[in-house]
C-alpha positions in Angstrom: -6.4 -80.7 49.7 -3.7 -81.5 52.7 -5.8 -80.3 55.5 -8.1 -83.3 55.0 -5.3 -85.4 56.8 -5.3 -83.3 59.5 -9.4 -83.7 60.7 -10.6 -85.9 63.3 -12.6 -89.2 62.5 -15.8 -87.2 63.4 -15.4 -84.5 60.8 -14.4 -86.9 57.8 -17.5 -89.0 59.1 -20.1 -85.7 59.0 -21.6 -85.1 55.8 -20.3 -82.2 53.6 -22.8 -79.0 52.5 -22.8 -77.4 49.5 -20.4 -74.5 50.6 -17.6 -77.4 51.4 -18.3 -78.6 48.2 -17.6 -75.6 46.3 -14.9 -74.1 48.3 -13.1 -78.0 47.1 -14.0 -77.3 43.5 -12.3 -73.6 44.1 -9.3 -74.8 45.3 -8.9 -77.2 42.5 -9.4 -75.0 40.2 -7.3 -71.9 41.4 -4.1 -74.8 41.6 -4.7 -75.7 38.0 -4.8 -73.0 36.9 -1.8 -71.9 38.7 0.0 -75.1 37.4 -1.4 -73.9 33.7 -0.2 -70.7 33.8 3.4 -70.8 35.9 3.9 -74.4 36.9 6.3 -76.4 35.5 5.8 -80.1 34.3 9.2 -81.6 35.8 8.2 -85.5 35.6 5.5 -86.6 33.4 4.4 -89.6 34.9 3.7 -87.8 38.1 1.7 -85.3 36.1 0.1 -87.5 34.1 -0.9 -89.5 38.0 -1.8 -85.7 39.0 -3.5 -85.1 36.8 -5.9 -88.8 36.8 -6.0 -88.1 40.4 -7.5 -84.8 39.8 -9.9 -85.3 37.2 -11.1 -88.7 39.9 -11.7 -85.8 42.3 -13.7 -84.0 40.2 -15.9 -87.1 39.9 -16.5 -86.9 43.2 -17.4 -83.9 43.6 -19.9 -84.2 40.7 -21.5 -87.3 42.0 -21.5 -86.4 45.9 -23.4 -83.2 44.3 -26.3 -84.9 42.7 -26.2 -86.8 45.7 -26.4 -83.6 48.3 -29.3 -82.0 45.8 -31.0 -84.9 45.4 -31.3 -84.9 49.2 -32.6 -82.0 49.3 -35.0 -82.3 46.8 -36.3 -85.3 49.0 -36.5 -82.7 52.4 -38.4 -80.4 49.8 -40.8 -82.8 48.7 -41.5 -83.8 52.9 -41.6 -80.0 53.9 -44.5 -79.9 51.1 -46.2 -82.4 51.3 -46.6 -82.1 55.3 -48.0 -78.4 54.2 -50.6 -79.5 52.0 -51.4 -82.0 55.1 -51.9 -78.3 57.3 -53.7 -76.6 54.8 -56.2 -79.8 54.0 -56.6 -80.0 57.7 -57.1 -76.0 58.0 -59.5 -76.1 55.4 -61.9 -78.9 57.1 -62.0 -77.2 60.3 
């Protein structure tokens, strides 16, 4: 997660791909698993804050994934419409 701080402005402005979202989610899952298995909870207040930020990150991933899926569906609908138009034009010829 710390890697995002070193990214350039151009990198931050690019849309995230499904692969990148999966990698972020995978990293979060690995960190949570490691913390649950062998991690120590030193300061309860810090742990609550970390948990809240993790929940926020997960919700953000879900929302972004939904937006990405809707965008991909829109692109597919456009492609289908174009293919149908091409098919109609060929049938008329």
